[in-house]
C-alpha positions in Angstrom: 0.0 0.0 0.0 1.6 3.4 -1.0 2.5 5.6 1.9 0.0 8.3 0.9 -2.8 5.7 1.0 -1.5 4.5 4.4 -1.5 8.1 5.7 -5.2 8.6 4.8 -6.2 5.1 5.8 -5.0 5.8 9.4 -6.8 9.2 9.3 -10.0 7.7 8.0 -10.1 5.0 10.7 -9.7 7.7 13.4 -12.5 9.8 11.8 -14.9 6.8 11.6 -14.2 5.9 15.3 -15.0 9.5 16.2 -17.9 9.9 13.8 -16.3 12.9 12.2 -18.2 13.3 8.9 -18.5 17.0 8.4 -18.1 18.5 4.9 -14.8 20.4 4.6 -14.8 23.9 3.1 -14.0 22.7 -0.4 -16.8 20.1 -0.3 -19.3 22.7 0.9 -18.4 24.9 -2.0 -18.6 22.0 -4.5 -22.0 20.8 -3.3 -23.7 23.8 -4.8 -22.5 22.9 -8.3 -23.0 19.2 -8.3 -25.8 17.9 -10.5 -27.0 14.7 -12.3 -24.7 11.8 -12.8 -21.6 12.4 -10.6 -18.1 10.8 -10.5 -16.3 11.5 -7.2 -12.6 10.6 -7.6 -10.6 10.3 -4.4 -13.9 10.5 -2.5 -12.4 9.8 0.9 -15.0 9.1 3.6 -17.7 10.0 1.1 -19.1 13.1 2.9 -19.6 14.9 -0.4 -20.8 11.7 -2.2 -23.5 11.1 0.4 -24.6 14.7 0.5 -24.9 14.8 -3.3 -26.9 11.6 -3.3 -29.2 12.9 -0.7 -30.0 15.8 -3.1 -30.9 13.3 -5.8 -27.7 12.8 -7.7 -26.5 9.4 -8.8 -22.9 9.1 -7.6 -20.0 6.8 -8.4 -17.4 7.2 -5.7 -13.9 5.8 -6.0 -11.1 5.7 -3.4 -8.1 3.5 -2.5 -9.1 3.3 1.2 -11.0 0.2 2.3 -12.2 2.0 5.4 -13.6 4.9 3.3 -15.4 2.6 0.9 -16.8 0.4 3.6 -18.2 3.5 5.4 -19.8 4.9 2.2 -21.4 1.5 1.3 -22.8 1.2 4.8 -24.3 4.7 4.8 -25.7 4.4 1.3 -27.3 1.1 2.0 -28.8 2.3 5.3 -30.2 5.4 3.6 -31.1 3.7 0.3 -29.0 6.3 -1.7 -28.1 6.0 -5.4 -24.4 5.5 -4.7 -21.9 3.0 -6.2 -18.7 2.9 -4.1 -15.6 1.3 -5.6 -12.2 0.6 -4.0 -9.5 1.1 -6.6 -6.0 2.3 -7.2 -6.6 5.8 -8.5 -3.2 6.0 -10.1 -4.4 3.7 -12.9 -8.0 4.6 -13.0 -9.7 4.8 -16.4 -12.9 6.9 -16.7 -15.2 4.8 -18.9 -18.4 6.9 -19.0 -19.4 10.6 -19.3 -20.8 12.5 -16.3 -22.6 15.7 -15.6 -20.2 16.4 -12.7 -16.7 15.1 -12.0 -15.1 15.9 -8.7 -11.4 15.5 -7.8 -10.9 17.3 -4.4 -7.4 16.8 -3.0 -6.4 14.0 -5.4 -4.3 15.0 -8.4 -1.3 16.1 -6.3 -0.7 12.6 -5.1 0.6 11.4 -8.5 3.8 12.2 -10.4 3.1 15.2 -12.8 2.6 13.0 -15.9 0.0 10.9 -14.2 -1.7 13.9 -12.6 -2.0 15.7 -16.0 -3.2 12.5 -17.7 -6.0 12.1 -15.2 -6.9 15.8 -15.4 -7.2 15.4 -19.2 -9.4 12.3 -18.7 -11.6 14.3 -16.4 -12.0 17.1 -18.9 -12.8 14.6 -21.6 -15.5 12.9 -19.7 -17.5 15.9 -18.4 -20.7 16.3 -20.5 -21.3 19.5 -22.4 -22.8 22.0 -19.8 -21.5 19.9 -16.9 -18.9 20.8 -14.3 -15.4 19.7 -13.3 -14.6 20.5 -9.7 -10.8 20.3 -9.1 -8.8 21.1 -5.9 -5.1 20.6 -5.5 -2.2 21.6 -3.3 0.1 24.1 -5.0 3.6 25.5 -4.8 4.1 27.1 -1.4 2.8 24.1 0.4 5.4 23.0 3.0 3.5 20.1 4.8 4.7 17.0 3.0 3.9 14.2 5.5 1.1 12.8 3.4 3.1 12.4 0.2 4.8 9.3 -1.1 8.4 10.6 -1.6 9.1 11.3 -5.3 5.5 10.5 -6.3 3.6 13.8 -6.0 3.0 17.0 -7.9 2.5 20.5 -6.5 0.7 22.5 -9.2 1.7 26.0 -10.1 -0.5 28.7 -8.6 -2.5 29.5 -11.7 -2.1 26.2 -13.5 -5.6 24.9 -13.0 -7.2 28.2 -14.1 -5.0 28.3 -17.2 -5.9 24.7 -18.0 -9.6 25.5 -17.9 -9.3 28.8 -19.7 -11.5 27.6 -22.6 -14.3 26.6 -20.1 -16.6 28.9 -18.1 -14.9 29.2 -14.8 -17.6 29.4 -12.0 -15.1 29.6 -9.1 -11.4 30.0 -8.9 -9.9 30.5 -5.5 -6.8 30.0 -3.3 -6.8 29.0 0.3 -4.0 28.6 2.9 -4.2 26.7 6.1 -1.7 26.1 8.9 -0.4 22.5 9.3 1.7 20.6 11.9 5.2 21.7 12.6 4.7 25.3 11.6 4.2 24.2 8.0 1.3 25.2 5.7 -1.0 23.8 3.0 -1.8 26.1 0.0 -4.7 25.0 -2.2 -6.1 26.1 -5.6 -9.7 25.2 -6.4 -11.4 25.6 -9.8 -15.0 24.8 -10.6 -15.4 25.0 -14.4 -18.4 24.4 -16.7 -17.8 22.7 -20.0 -19.2 24.8 -22.9 -22.4 23.5 -24.3 -22.2 22.2 -27.8 -23.9 24.5 -30.2 -24.9 23.6 -33.8 -24.0 26.0 -36.6 -26.8 27.4 -38.7 -26.5 26.7 -42.4 -24.9 29.5 -44.4 
């Protein structure tokens, strides 16, 4: 199990034991833009997945943590929610279908840059016209590194996400900084972008 997965597996076990299932600030922001068929990549404990399903979305949630996936399946079954929760190695995930919303909060930075950019391109490809991509990453300036597998991560440039989605309609683009252990810090970029709707040309 990669060390980044081990880091979050330990964290998720603690959160399940303490019943800590609150949406984080990025998930609260994202929830207002989630519609229709949803893919939640790196869904963690599924707080956003379950909140979206309670609003009527059909959600496919994928994470590498067995603890997270077990928690999501249990909650979805108990509440009879339209959720499919899959345990998978996200480093090699292939998106097979198109979705109205694809979410990757706190995920892409855990891969080497070529893998991160490949998955970002896959996300963009599989969002339906008029749908949203919701992407959140750690960026340069982050000094808290304990959760990373050495040599297998990518800190994005500050404006890299916004530049990558410059041909989409950007609904939200923001930067957030939080203190972390050992007087370190986490610096995030979040972009919520809507894929342009396909328009047909009128005959000349």
